[in-house]
N, CA, C and O of each residue as an XYZ file, in Angstrom:
560
protein
N     118.537    104.725    104.377
C     117.211    104.353    104.377
C     116.359    104.444    105.840
O     116.804    103.914    106.859
N     115.149    105.144    105.812
C     114.607    105.000    107.200
C     113.111    104.523    107.224
O     112.501    104.502    106.155
N     112.656    104.245    108.067
C     111.122    103.824    108.197
C     110.713    104.538    109.529
O     111.593    105.036    110.231
N     109.274    104.602    109.922
C     108.985    104.673    111.124
C     107.772    103.519    111.284
O     107.273    102.969    110.302
N     107.393    103.248    112.608
C     106.098    102.358    112.915
C     105.350    102.777    113.905
O     105.744    102.964    115.056
N     104.419    102.913    113.555
C     103.372    103.753    114.908
C     102.256    102.471    115.002
O     101.690    101.973    114.029
N     102.108    102.123    116.221
C     101.050    101.384    116.693
C      99.941    101.937    116.729
O      99.793    102.988    117.352
N      98.675    101.183    115.894
C      97.410    101.680    115.694
C      96.372    101.073    116.418
O      95.177    101.261    116.190
N      96.901    100.234    117.426
C      95.824     99.595    118.351
C      95.820     98.091    118.148
O      96.153     97.694    117.031
N      95.445     97.082    119.195
C      95.815     95.722    119.371
C      96.927     95.106    119.089
O      97.901     95.165    119.839
N      96.917     94.414    117.931
C      98.101     94.010    116.968
C      98.497     94.287    115.785
O      99.016     93.454    115.042
N      98.253     95.719    115.430
C      98.020     96.572    114.066
C      99.093     98.051    114.296
O      99.030     98.942    115.142
N      99.933     97.859    113.290
C     100.854     98.869    113.179
C     100.905     99.262    111.760
O     100.570     98.508    110.846
N     101.404    100.662    111.580
C     101.164    101.280    110.161
C     102.682    101.692    110.255
O     103.373    102.166    111.157
N     102.873    101.389    109.201
C     104.836    101.439    108.527
C     104.698    102.697    107.548
O     103.779    102.998    106.786
N     105.782    103.264    107.791
C     105.719    104.253    106.738
C     107.257    104.610    106.405
O     108.078    105.045    107.213
N     107.459    104.343    105.091
C     108.795    104.113    104.566
C     109.151    105.773    104.347
O     108.444    106.778    104.272
N     110.792    105.493    104.277
C     111.491    106.524    103.894
C     111.174    107.628    102.900
O     111.487    108.806    103.072
N     110.520    107.143    101.837
C     110.106    107.804    100.663
C     108.488    108.146    100.615
O     107.872    108.367     99.572
N     107.845    108.148    102.116
C     106.562    108.523    102.242
C     105.416    107.450    102.118
O     104.300    107.731    102.554
N     105.707    105.999    101.425
C     104.836    104.959    101.376
C     104.074    104.184    102.902
O     104.731    103.680    103.812
N     102.721    104.263    102.851
C     102.613    103.557    104.442
C     101.954    102.313    103.866
O     101.461    102.407    102.742
N     101.903    101.342    104.414
C     101.407     99.966    104.810
C     101.073     99.559    106.155
O     101.704     99.693    107.203
N      99.834     98.980    105.885
C      99.149     98.737    107.511
C      99.375     97.271    107.767
O      98.873     96.487    106.962
N     100.020     96.831    108.715
C     100.254     95.425    109.122
C      99.540     94.919    110.379
O      99.352     95.756    111.262
N      99.141     93.737    110.571
C      98.289     93.264    111.458
C      98.977     91.935    111.983
O      99.893     91.444    111.323
N      98.560     91.366    113.126
C      98.807     90.332    113.524
C      97.496     89.055    113.107
O      96.508     89.376    112.446
N      97.651     88.048    113.469
C      96.448     87.407    113.414
C      95.256     87.278    114.396
O      95.693     87.154    115.540
N      94.053     87.265    114.354
C      93.237     86.998    115.421
C      93.575     86.154    116.620
O      93.109     86.460    117.718
N      94.188     85.338    116.505
C      94.623     84.683    117.729
C      95.867     85.331    118.354
O      96.556     84.825    119.239
N      96.027     86.348    117.855
C      97.262     86.954    118.838
C      96.572     88.468    118.661
O      97.150     89.459    118.215
N      95.254     88.394    119.103
C      95.101     89.946    119.130
C      94.667     90.770    117.774
O      93.772     91.613    117.835
N      95.213     90.536    116.798
C      94.747     90.913    115.407
C      93.585     91.127    114.958
O      92.630     90.447    115.335
N      93.446     92.274    113.926
C      92.083     91.763    113.300
C      91.919     91.686    111.470
O      90.936     91.886    110.755
N      93.561     91.251    111.084
C      93.897     90.953    110.475
C      93.368     91.893    109.131
O      92.598     91.577    108.224
N      94.020     93.031    109.354
C      93.641     94.024    108.414
C      95.180     94.256    107.710
O      95.426     95.450    107.539
N      96.044     93.507    107.359
C      97.271     93.349    106.633
C      98.170     92.162    107.159
O      97.997     91.391    108.102
N      99.216     92.277    106.211
C      99.925     91.281    106.143
C     100.935     91.362    107.709
O     101.083     92.317    108.472
N     101.497     89.986    107.779
C     102.197     89.967    109.106
C     103.503     90.677    108.971
O     103.751     91.095    107.840
N     104.368     90.889    109.889
C     105.519     92.161    109.500
C     106.412     90.612    108.679
O     107.010     90.828    107.625
N     106.411     89.245    109.231
C     107.115     88.201    108.295
C     107.072     87.976    106.837
O     108.049     87.769    106.117
N     105.676     88.045    106.433
C     105.158     88.317    105.282
C     105.318     89.357    104.717
O     105.081     89.249    103.514
N     105.712     90.650    105.124
C     106.217     92.021    104.671
C     107.392     91.465    104.177
O     107.488     91.534    102.952
N     108.852     90.626    105.108
C     109.829     90.272    104.974
C     109.814     89.572    103.534
O     110.632     89.870    102.663
N     108.797     88.603    103.361
C     108.940     87.508    102.305
C     108.379     88.485    100.868
O     108.879     88.182     99.785
N     107.545     89.416    100.904
C     106.986     90.121    100.265
C     108.520     90.932     99.441
O     108.875     90.843     98.266
N     109.105     91.620    100.478
C     110.355     92.602    100.167
C     111.215     91.723     99.290
O     111.702     92.216     98.272
N     111.439     90.464     99.603
C     112.300     89.608     99.336
C     111.984     89.182     97.671
O     112.825     89.041     96.784
N     110.829     89.063     97.591
C     110.187     88.729     96.270
C     109.746     89.977     94.958
O     109.520     89.742     93.771
N     109.728     91.463     95.752
C     109.796     92.432     94.905
C     111.049     92.810     94.644
O     111.261     93.140     93.477
N     112.071     92.862     95.504
C     113.639     93.076     95.363
C     114.078     92.277     93.960
O     114.672     92.877     93.064
N     113.737     90.909     93.862
C     114.424     89.750     93.417
C     113.702     90.028     92.012
O     114.387     89.710     91.040
N     112.309     90.621     91.707
C     111.543     90.785     90.771
C     111.912     91.704     90.194
O     111.642     91.640     88.995
N     112.603     92.867     90.598
C     112.885     94.364     90.065
C     114.258     93.961     89.477
O     114.608     94.433     88.395
N     114.876     93.285     90.016
C     115.718     92.722     89.344
C     116.174     91.883     87.863
O     116.920     92.061     86.900
N     115.204     90.868     88.378
C     115.075     90.504     87.103
C     114.271     90.879     85.949
O     114.549     90.298     84.901
N     113.568     91.518     85.936
C     112.859     92.579     84.993
C     113.884     93.453     84.468
O     114.125     93.505     83.262
N     114.632     94.292     85.527
C     115.431     95.265     84.886
C     116.389     94.703     84.106
O     116.754     95.398     83.158
N     117.090     93.241     84.289
C     118.096     92.401     83.487
C     117.433     92.317     82.123
O     117.719     92.942     81.102
N     116.539     91.463     82.314
C     115.245     91.388     81.090
C     114.938     91.975     79.892
O     114.915     91.475     78.767
N     114.587     93.644     80.437
C     114.407     94.667     79.792
C     115.960     95.088     79.080
O     116.157     95.299     77.884
N     116.795     95.131     79.996
C     118.115     95.518     79.345
C     118.856     94.620     78.437
O     119.871     95.032     77.875
N     118.427     93.443     78.260
C     118.593     92.387     77.338
C     117.585     92.228     76.066
O     117.645     91.383     75.173
N     116.770     93.137     76.214
C     115.675     93.253     74.945
C     114.843     92.269     74.917
O     114.361     91.998     73.818
N     114.510     91.602     75.894
C     113.585     90.606     76.168
C     112.165     90.927     75.804
O     112.097     92.050     76.304
N     111.065     90.725     75.312
C     110.257     90.994     75.205
C     109.252     90.104     76.202
O     108.631     89.069     75.964
N     109.355     91.061     77.629
C     108.533     90.548     78.293
C     107.050     91.019     78.737
O     106.989     92.068     79.378
N     106.042     90.441     78.496
C     104.821     90.708     78.963
C     104.361     90.833     80.400
O     103.778     91.792     80.906
N     104.719     89.717     80.958
C     104.372     89.723     82.567
C     105.602     88.653     83.094
O     106.233     87.713     82.611
N     105.541     89.376     84.358
C     106.901     88.462     85.667
C     106.074     88.268     86.734
O     105.546     89.255     87.246
N     105.784     86.755     87.325
C     104.892     86.865     88.260
C     106.304     85.550     89.133
O     107.116     84.728     88.706
N     105.921     86.009     90.327
C     107.242     84.902     91.420
C     106.376     84.793     92.961
O     105.742     85.519     93.727
N     106.849     83.306     92.818
C     105.764     82.799     93.527
C     106.977     82.429     94.382
O     107.966     81.919     93.856
N     106.900     82.743     96.025
C     107.661     82.521     97.298
C     107.029     81.630     97.936
O     105.810     81.718     98.085
N     107.763     80.588     98.439
C     107.221     79.707     99.758
C     108.095     79.759    100.562
O     109.214     79.522    100.107
N     108.017     80.019    101.793
C     109.100     79.954    102.830
C     108.622     78.770    103.905
O     107.451     78.410    104.019
N     109.843     78.180    104.745
C     109.957     77.581    105.827
C     110.567     78.122    107.057
O     111.730     78.500    107.201
N     109.476     78.101    108.041
C     110.267     79.207    109.428
C     110.733     77.779    110.390
O     110.394     76.620    110.151
N     111.695     78.311    111.645
C     111.789     77.246    112.430
C     110.692     77.377    113.184
O     110.005     78.399    113.155
N     110.385     76.173    114.056
C     109.381     75.494    114.868
C     109.559     76.667    116.143
O     108.532     77.063    116.695
N     110.966     77.224    116.601
C     110.865     77.605    117.920
C     111.082     78.913    117.547
O     111.505     79.215    116.432
N     110.673     80.142    118.887
C     111.125     81.347    118.573
C     112.227     81.467    118.955
O     112.475     80.774    119.942
N     113.333     82.299    118.447
C     112.400     83.122    117.310
C     112.207     82.195    116.343
O     112.855     81.148    116.348
N     110.888     82.602    114.983
C     110.400     81.678    113.934
C     111.152     82.181    112.706
O     110.483     82.554    111.742
N     112.925     82.237    112.640
C     113.064     82.874    111.508
C     112.844     82.201    110.397
O     112.053     81.261    110.483
N     113.489     82.502    109.038
C     113.201     81.572    107.976
C     114.204     80.761    107.819
O     115.332     81.214    108.009
N     114.062     79.600    107.499
C     115.141     78.492    107.507
C     115.254     78.216    105.918
O     116.411     78.094    105.518
N     114.169     78.094    104.894
C     114.277     78.197    103.781
C     113.175     78.893    102.721
O     112.004     79.199    102.945
N     113.751     78.998    101.816
C     112.868     80.016    101.003
C     113.522     79.695     99.468
O     114.672     79.921     99.091
N     112.204     78.985     98.579
C     111.998     79.096     97.406
C     111.333     80.209     96.506
O     110.257     80.610     96.950
N     111.724     80.739     95.426
C     111.178     81.693     94.477
C     111.272     80.968     93.282
O     112.246     80.276     92.985
N     110.196     81.129     92.545
C     109.820     80.432     91.542
C     109.445     81.766     90.326
O     108.592     82.593     90.648
N     109.993     81.857     89.248
C     109.369     83.087     88.744
C     108.780     82.755     86.916
O     109.467     82.340     85.982
N     107.798     82.999     86.921
C     106.889     82.646     85.887
C     107.254     84.196     84.843
O     106.906     85.321     85.203
N     108.017     83.900     83.521
C     108.144     85.098     82.942
C     107.483     84.622     81.666
O     107.829     83.696     80.932
N     106.483     85.433     81.562
C     105.344     85.368     79.747
C     106.116     86.240     79.001
O     106.863     87.078     79.506
N     105.973     86.086     77.938
C     106.448     87.275     76.546
C     106.379     86.262     75.073
O     105.801     85.244     74.692
N     107.053     86.949     74.719
C     107.265     86.565     72.790
C     108.895     86.422     72.765
O     109.703     87.158     73.333
N     109.153     85.301     71.972
C     110.363     84.672     72.142
C     111.476     84.675     73.306
O     112.627     85.105     73.235
N     111.131     84.361     73.878
C     112.019     84.951     75.485
C     112.838     83.906     75.197
O     112.247     82.914     74.768
N     114.149     83.815     75.312
C     115.658     83.336     75.076
C     115.587     82.641     76.659
O     115.405     83.300     77.683
N     115.789     81.048     76.596
C     115.970     80.427     78.040
C     117.105     81.006     78.729
O     117.014     81.356     79.906
N     118.434     81.154     77.888
C     119.383     81.524     78.847
C     119.596     82.617     79.309
O     120.466     82.822     80.155
N     118.580     83.798     78.668
C     118.719     85.104     78.846
C     117.654     85.156     80.517
O     117.996     85.850     81.474
N     116.500     84.349     80.511
C     115.971     84.191     81.713
C     116.446     83.784     82.863
O     116.247     84.285     83.969
N     117.490     82.269     82.410
C     117.790     81.710     83.558
C     119.279     82.901     84.293
O     119.576     83.063     85.477
N     119.931     83.536     83.033
C     120.800     84.628     83.659
C     120.307     85.694     84.514
O     120.907     86.053     85.527
N     119.089     86.261     84.060
C     118.462     87.235     85.089
C     118.124     86.772     86.082
O     118.063     87.659     86.933
N     117.713     85.320     86.665
C     117.668     84.944     87.826
C     118.552     84.677     88.540
O     118.503     84.816     89.762
N     119.756     84.138     87.747
C     120.914     84.240     88.579
C     121.637     85.237     89.078
O     122.227     85.283     90.158
N     121.543     86.219     88.036
C     122.342     87.175     88.667
C     121.706     87.965     89.703
O     122.366     88.556     90.558
N     120.052     87.999     89.631
C     119.490     88.874     91.047
C     120.193     87.757     92.135
O     121.032     88.249     92.890
N     119.915     86.264     92.283
C     120.480     85.658     93.541
C     121.773     85.850     93.735
O     122.059     85.911     94.931
N     122.624     85.961     93.036
C     124.235     85.926     93.347
C     124.812     87.128     93.348
O     125.975     87.191     93.746
N     124.114     88.367     92.896
C     124.644     89.557     92.756
C     124.142     90.849     92.670
O     124.862     91.846     92.613
N     122.634     90.863     92.655
C     121.853     92.478     92.585
C     121.097     92.161     94.174
O     121.603     92.703     95.156
N     120.056     91.393     94.320
C     119.149     91.319     95.067
C     119.589     91.190     96.439
O     119.888     90.119     96.967
N     119.624     92.688     97.173
C     120.445     92.822     98.609
C     119.329     91.853     99.464
O     119.855     90.779     99.758
N     118.403     91.928     99.774
C     117.652     90.990    100.151
C     118.147     89.735    100.417
O     118.665     89.299    101.445
N     117.867     89.076     99.090
C     118.108     87.783     99.272
C     119.556     87.345     99.578
O     119.866     86.241    100.024
N     120.340     88.277     99.302
C     121.936     88.091     99.862
C     121.812     88.271    101.266
O     122.305     87.353    101.921
N     121.305     89.175    101.899
C     121.454     89.021    103.084
C     121.020     88.471    104.036
O     121.428     88.633    105.186
N     119.632     87.335    103.489
C     119.162     86.552    104.069
C     119.771     85.345    104.169
O     119.673     84.612    105.153
N     120.439     85.092    103.124
C     121.377     83.745    102.627
C     122.692     83.897    103.813
O     122.979     83.005    104.611
N     123.407     85.253    103.713
C     124.408     85.311    104.802
C     124.026     85.116    106.307
O     124.799     84.802    107.212
N     122.498     85.397    106.415
C     121.458     84.935    107.692
C     121.916     83.677    107.925
O     122.410     83.524    109.042
N     121.899     82.585    107.098
C     121.472     81.164    107.252
C     120.526     80.640    106.252
O     120.517     79.424    106.055
N     119.776     81.362    105.637
C     118.471     80.735    105.126
C     118.950     80.480    103.940
O     119.571     81.309    103.275
N     118.642     79.041    103.498
C     118.637     78.608    102.240
C     117.863     78.936    101.256
O     116.669     78.645    101.317
N     118.299     79.492    100.344
C     117.381     80.029     99.183
C     117.802     79.476     98.165
O     118.995     79.184     98.082
N     116.619     79.116     96.819
C     116.616     78.220     96.066
C     115.712     79.068     95.009
O     114.842     79.866     95.357
N     116.076     78.750     93.587
C     115.235     79.754     92.601
C     114.950     78.504     91.513
O     115.582     77.447     91.515
N     114.212     78.738     90.881
C     113.552     78.388     89.663
C     112.837     79.436     88.322
O     112.314     80.533     88.518
N     112.955     78.906     87.278
C     111.858     79.753     86.921
C     111.181     78.494     85.583
O     111.365     77.283     85.455
N     110.429     79.428     84.833
C     109.455     78.756     84.036
C     109.298     80.090     82.537
O     109.060     81.280     82.745
N     109.452     79.628     81.479
C     108.713     80.632     80.704
C     107.438     80.111     80.056
O     107.058     78.944     80.148
N     106.800     81.095     79.382
C     105.479     81.077     78.882
C     105.297     81.734     77.821
O     105.421     82.935     78.064
N     105.090     81.557     76.882
C     105.153     82.279     75.254
C     103.556     82.897     75.381
O     102.539     82.367     75.829
N     103.753     84.027     74.887
C     102.394     84.821     74.740
C     101.398     84.265     73.401
O     101.960     84.079     72.322
N     100.142     84.053     73.508
C      99.765     83.146     72.339
C      98.974     84.199     71.351
O      98.512     83.811     70.278
């Protein structure tokens, strides 16, 4: 896996993934940025959410659950001192569908957390306390 990062002025950077996708990152105005994109640590948090959501949906689809939406809400705490690393992250999944089985949704979230999500497992090994929860909403 590869990525490149190019400075685009002030506190702004363009990141390009090895697969050719670009995203603009920027710092907050009080650090010289213009708020043109997410902060780098926000990108890490979003990456964790995307990785785990990908796993959860893949597992639910393989178990033939009729999912119509999957929404992940992440909340993180960071250390007060520099480096302001993540100390705690909570992922909450809201899975919507038809006749979803509680045990299947719980299993998908657990498997992502414990076996499949590389980002989550890597952060946990670095000392970040990561917790998960979920809720099921029935399509009306």
